[in-house]
Each structure stands twice: as C-alpha cells, then as structure tokens.
N, C-alpha and C positions, 0 to 999 in steps of 0.2 A: 503492501501500501504506501501512498505517499508518505514521506518523510521517514522512512524504513531507512535505516541506514546498512551500507553494505561494504564492505572490505575487501580489497582486491588485489593480487598481485600477479604478475607476467611471469608464468613458469618456464617462458621458454629458457633462459641462461641455465637455471637449478635444474631443470628435466633434460636437457640434452648433456648438462654435466655428468648427471647419474648413468645417462645411457652412454657416454662415449664410448666405453670399452665395448658395449655390445654392438653399436654401431658401425664400429672400425672392422668388427667380425663379420659382418654381413656385406657381399657382393655386390647387394642394392644400394649400399649404401652412399654410392657416389650421387651424385644429384643427376637425374635425367632432364630437369627443366625446374626453372627456377621455383615456381609454386603452383598448387591448383589454380585454375581458371574457368571458367562457367561463362560462355559468350552467350548471352540473354537477348533477344530479338533479332535473331539471325533467322533466315529461313530455314535452316538445317536443325535448329534448336533441339536437344535431346536432353532431359534431364539426368543430372548426373547420379550415379549409382554410388550411394554410399552407403556404410554400416555403422549403426549406434549401437557398442557394444553394452549389457547391463554393467552397471557403474560397482565398481569393488566395494566393500568395506560392509555398511549396514545395508543387508539385502535388501529392505523392504522400501527404505528411502532411495536406494540406489534405481532401483528397478521405477519408479515414480520418475524419477530423473531423467532417466534414458528413455522413458516413454514419453516422456513431454516433448523432450529434442525430437526421438524420430518422427511425432504426430506432427509437431510444427514444421520439420522441414519437407516431409510429405506435401501438407496442404501447401504451402509456399508454391509447388508445382515445380520448381526446379531441381529437386531431386526426389531419386526413386531408393528408398531405404530396403535395404537386403532384410529378408524376413530371418527371423532368427535360425529357422530351422536348417536354415541352408551356409550359414555361419561355418566355414572351416576348422574354427580354434574358440576358444573364451577366451582372450587376450587378456595379461594380464597389465595392470596400469603401470608396473615399477621393470617391464622389459620390453624389449622392440617385439613388435608383433610377428608374426611369419607372414612376409609378404608373399611370398611366393605364392602360398596358399590364398591370400585374400584376392591377387590377381587372378588365379585360377578360378575366384567365386566371380567374376567380373566387377570389383570392387574398384573405386579410384580414389576414393575417400574414407578413412577409417575414423572414427571418436570411439576413444578408452577416457575412462574417468574414474572417480573414487568420491566416497561420500564417507565422512566420519565427523569425528567431535573433537575439538580442543580440549584443553583443561579446564576451561570456565564452562565448557557444556554447549558451549555455541558450534553450530553447524561449519564444517567444512568440506566445500565441493571443489574439486578440481577435475580437470580436461585435459586432454590432446587430442590434437586433431592432425592424422597422419596423411601424408599423400604415398598411395601405397607404390606407385610405377616408380617412384624415387627413392622411396625408403626413409623419406626424412621428416620428422616434427615439423609441421607449418606453424602451429601456435600452441598455446597452451594457457590455463591462467587457474586461479584460485581464488576463489570466492568464501567470505567468511559474512555467517548471519545468524538470527534465531531458526530453532529449528522449522516454527510455524511455517519459513517463507522457503520450504524448501521446493515446492513447485515452481517458486519465482527462480530460482537458481536455475531451473531449467531451461527459462525463458532465456535467460542471460546468455547461458551456453549457447543456444540456437543462434541466438543475434550474433556471437563472436565467430560461428561456423560460417555463417551466412555472407557474413560481411567480407569475410575471408575468400571464402570462394567465388561469389558473385561481383563484391566491389560496389555492392550498394549498401546503403545505409539499414540501421540494425531497424526493427520493429515489431520482435516477438514480445518483449517487455512492453505491452500497452495494455488500453484497456478499451472497450466501448460502451457508450451510453446508448440506451434506444427506449422506445415505448415499448411495452408488452402488452398483448390485447388478449383477452381469455374471455369467456363466455359466449353465450346468440351471436351472432351477425347483429342482428336488429336492438343490441344492446351492450354494447364491450364494453368492459372494466380496461380501462387503460392507464398502466402505471408507468413511471419511470425506473428502470432500470439501469443496473450496470453490471458488468464481467469484464474477466479476461478476455483478451481475443479469440482465444479457443473454445470459447463459451464457459468456462470452468470459473467457480467462483460468483454465481449471479447472486446479488441482492436488490431490494427492494430498495428505491429513495423517496416515493411517495407512496400513499396511500391508494383509493380508488374513488374516494370522494371527488376528487375533480371532475367534472364532466367530459373535458378535453385537455390532453396533454400531448404535445408535439413538439417537434422542432428541436431538440434537445443539441446544445452546441457547448464542447468542452472550453476552458479557459486554455490560455498557451502554458501554466502552470500546471495545469492538471487539477487542479483544486477546488474549483467551482464549475457547476455546467449550469447555462444558461436556457430556457424553456420557455415555452408559450403554454398558459393555463386558462382554464375558464372554469370557474366555478359556478352552482348552481344561481342563474339569475344575475349574471355579471358579467362586464362585458371579459372578453380574451385579452389576458394582458401577458406581459415578459416577466419571468421571475428569476432568481438565481439561488441556488442553493450550494451549500458548502458539503461536501462529501465528506469531510470529518466530523462535525459538528450536527449537520442534517439542517441547519439554520436556514428558512428561506427568507427572501425579502424583495419586494416588488422594487422594479427599476424602472423608473420615470412615474411621473405624474398625470399621466394621460387619462383625457376623458372620453376617448374613442379607444377602438381596439389596437394593441401595439402587437407586432407578431415576428418572426422569421430571425431572430435575435443572432449576432457572432460578435465574437471578442476582436478587438485589436491587437498586433502582435505583441504590444507589449501589456496585455490585459489591462489595461488603465479605463478602455471607452468600450460600452456596444453601441455598433450599429445593429438598425431595426428598421421595419416598416410602421408606420404608422397611419392610420385610416385617418383622412381627411374629406368629410362627406362620403361621396362618390367615388373617391379617389383613393391613394396611397402615396405617401412621399416618405422618403428613407430620414431617419436622423439619430445624431449619435448621443450617447448619454455618458459623461465623466462620471466614473463609479466612487471618485472622492469626491467631488465637489456638487455631483449631482446636476451639472449645469447639460442642458439640451440644447444642441445646434441641427437647426435643418440643413439637410445635405443637399438634396433634391426638392423642388417646389413648382405643380405643374399639375395639368389637366390628364393625369396618367394615374395608372396603377403601378408604381415601383415598389418593388420587394425583393426578399433573397437577395441581402445584399454580402459580400464575402469581401476581405483585405487579402492582397497581395502581399505574399510573406514580409515583405519590407515597409508594409505599411502605406507606402505613396500613393495606391489606387483603389478602387471598390470596384467589383464585378458584380453586376443586379441584374435582374430580369425586369421587364417590363414592357406595356402594350402601347406605348408613345405612336409605334409607328401602325398600328391598327391590329396586331397579333402579338402575344406574350414572345418575346425575344431576350438576346443576352447582350447586355449592354457594358460601357467600360468608363470608368469616370475617372479623374483626381481625386482624392482621399476627402477636399473640400466643394466634390460636387463640380468642379470644372472640367470642361472639354469632353463631356459624354460623346459616345461614338459607340455605335453597333457593330457587334461581332459576329453574329448568328445570322446566315443567310439559308437559302435554300428551303426543300417542301416542309412543312409543319412548321409548329411552336418549340419553342427552345425554354426551358425554364431551369429554376434551381441549382446553379452556378456554385462551383466550389472552387478556390482555388488551391493549386498543390502547394504543400508546406517546399517544394523544392522550386517551385515558381514558373516551372516550365508547361503549365497543361492548366486548364482549365477544364472541370469535370461538367456533367450538365446532363439534363433527361430531356430527348427528342420526341415529341411526341408528333404522328404520322401516320396515316392510315390505320386508324386504328389501334397501332402498337404505341410500346412507349422503349426506346432505346437508352442505355445510359451510354454517352458518348465522352470523346475528349477534343480538344483544340489548343492552339499555342493561343498564349495571351493577344495576341494581333487577330485572333479570327481565322486563321489558316489553317490547315493541316487536319480537319474534322476529320474523326473515323469514328466509328461505331464499335464499341467494346462487347456489349452486348445487348440482344434485344428481345421482345416477347408481348405480351400480351401487357402487362404491365409491370413496368420496373421505376421505379423513382428513388429520389434522396441520394445523391452517393456523396461519399465521405471518401476522403484519402487517407491513408496509414502514413505514419509519422515518416515514412521514408521516401512517398510520394510513388510507391511502385506499385501499389496497391487501391482499388477503388471498392470501398464495400457500398452495398445499397439493399432494399428490398424488393421483392417481387412478390407480388398478389395474384393469383391464379382465379379470381372470381367466384361467385358460386358462395355456398356456403362456410368457405374455408378462409382462409386469411393470409397476411404475407407471411415471409417468410428470409432471413438475411444470407445474401449472398456477397462475394467478394472475386472480384477480377483483376488480374494482371493488367497492365497500361498496354500490353502488346496485344490484350484478347485473346492469347492461348489456354490462360489459366482462368478457369473458373470454379469455385469452390462453395457448397455450401456452410454456412456459419451455425451453429446447434445452439438453439434457444428451448428453454422449457414449453413454451407455448407460440402462440402465433408473435409477429415481431414487425415493426417498421421502426424508421425515421433512425437507422443508425447515427452515430456521432463517434469518430475515432479521437482518443486521446493521443498527447504529444507522449513523446517516448518517456516512460517511468525512470529509467536507469539514470542513478544520479542523485534522485529525489528523496 
C-alpha cells in the first residue's frame, strides 16, 4: 500500500562474486550477446520463452511470489512462461543453472529466487535473472519488507525482469480503481473499488448509498481518487476520497452538475466539466485555495479533460463542431484545435503518461473502438473494437490501455487491457461486473 517502505539492494556484484567459481567452470560462461532483448511491435514479434522457478526458502511464500511473477509476465503478452512440468531441473538459487538443459527446454530466460526472513523477522526476497544462451546473470535484486507484503514483492520482481528484457518502464506494482456493479440491470448497485492491477486485494472505497459513482481518476501521488457521485435528490458532483483515511470531500461549490474530473500532473488542481445551462464548460479547481478558474466558455458541451504529462496542454471532447470529437488546447484554454476526424464520433480522451499517445473511444456503425493517436491527431489506429468498449486508461508505463467492455443484454461490463500495438488483449478479473477503470501511478518508492 502507499506509504509502505521497501528496502532493496542490487545483487549483481555480490551474486556474481558468489558464483564466480561456478561460472568459470561452465563453457557457456562466455557471453554470446550483451543481454536479453525483446523487440516489441515488429511484424514477426513472438513472446519470449521464460521460466520462473519456485523461490527457495519459505515454501509457501516462495510459491506465492513465483506464481505472482509467472502470472504477471504471462499477462503482459510479452513472455511465455514454461509450465513447471516441463522444467528440466529444480534450480538452486546459490548455484548456476544447467544452461544446456534449459536451452533444450526452449527457454531463453530463467528467474530464480529465495524468500526468507532476517533477524528482525522482516521478509527478504531475492531474485536473479539469467540469460540462458550466454550463461550470464543479467540482473539481481534483494527486497526487504513486512511479511504482509510478500505478494507485492512479486510485482517488484516482475517489474525488474520486464524492464530489463523489454526496455520499457515498469507497471506491475500499480493498482486500478473502478466502478463495481452488482444486482439486476435495472437497479445496479455501484461502488468505487480498488485492487492490484492483476485483480487481487479488492476492497470497497464507497458503499451503495450513492445513486451513481462514475469516472474515478487517480491522483499523481496515488493517494487520492476523484470521481463523480450522485446522492438521492441531489445534483451529480465531483468528490475526492483519501485512500488511507477514507475521508471524502466535495470539490468546488458549483450549483449545477460537475463531472469528469482529472488531476493536474503536479496533483495541485482538478480539471472537470461543469454544466452551464444546456452546455458544459471546463473548469479548474485549486485544491489548496479552492479557487475556480474557467478554461472554456461557449455554446458547446466541453467535457472529459485530460492534461498532457507536462501540464502545458489539455485534451478534451466537445460537440462544438456538430458532433462529439477530440480537441486539444493550452492549459489556460488558448488555441483550441480539433484532433479527431474521420467517420463517427470520438470521446473520452486520455493522455499517455509518456506523452506520445492519446487514447480515446471511437463510436461508428453501432460499434465502439478503443483507439490511439499522436498528440497532433495523426497516426490514428484501432487497438480493439466491438459492441461496446469505453473508458480507456493508461498503465503507468504507457504501454497498455485498460477499458471496459459491455456485451449488452442482462449482463454487465468487464475490464480488459490491450497493449498499444493492439496485438495483446487480456481480461482483467473482478468479482462482479465492472466499468470505468483508472490506473494508478507506479507505487514503487511510495
């Protein structure tokens, strides 16, 4: 959870020294290449075959940590973990693996590890990533934390392996908030929930008293979530909840409906849409001073604002051109210009944390597609499409987009994620129907 302290140290020098004699005795110790590398996005892309051994030491915790790593790497779509029944050996953490045996099993990378406790009773988790072809250790790390955080160490190891092999940023050590929907279609109970990105550790943040809970958005610090709620007999309004204390507060003193909140990159402001008669304008609220500043003013419905990572621009949706489309403007409302063109309407823009893409929902011919385009509006492409896909949100590394899909009928929405190449799509497990996901920033270091 946020605020949990982890200690870590690199194991490359210490572990390499510990294996120095063994490595010298192995013919494969001479490097065949500098390091493992996975080329993502190429036409001939294939997931990397990898093996994650059960971590030695505490058997139950070791199996838990290694299973989290295996599941994470498989869900990323960039790795194919070898089934344990095909392992050629049970590798030791303190000795070099039998590289020839692992080559024969078709494995390119191997993860070994150990789980134990130090003198104070704190959990220690160490791992090594091996390049099977070269017979070299590529990276290694040790983490110290409370035993209750064993699962999270699996996410941290997953991030270390993923980033080393792909060259992309980490994302496994993150959470997702979403709207949980239960009950009959005509009377759904909607609650704000939060969980680990893989669907574990689900907990409710709100009860079912709110008529509507929609559009949650994480703060850059991962400590608060802003969302729109509507109590019986009241106007919809934007509220903010503290994830540790559970304290809720209304943001802005608007007499009319406020919706679609997003935090500024520095976390000091919320930008949102506020109803003005039959129209809607975009407004910012300073969270410290409570000052409200209009950003757009006109005879249009402007909504769903999202800041660029540097805070200099805001992308939003508007019907000012006749249909709902994506526009971008300066953070002060200057120089608005249309980004989305082509068939159908475009809505719900979300700026990637890397700044290189904007994700959005494209509606056309009765279907809903999750698309991305460059910040100048060029390069639009479909990641996934179907009957009803909505509410894209980026992973902390900008490589994946989560959304919800509603098949219609008496069923309900389910969460999915797709990578920005459109080649990898995975369901995201939730206990019941789900919608409106929002991905947290990376938790590591918090």
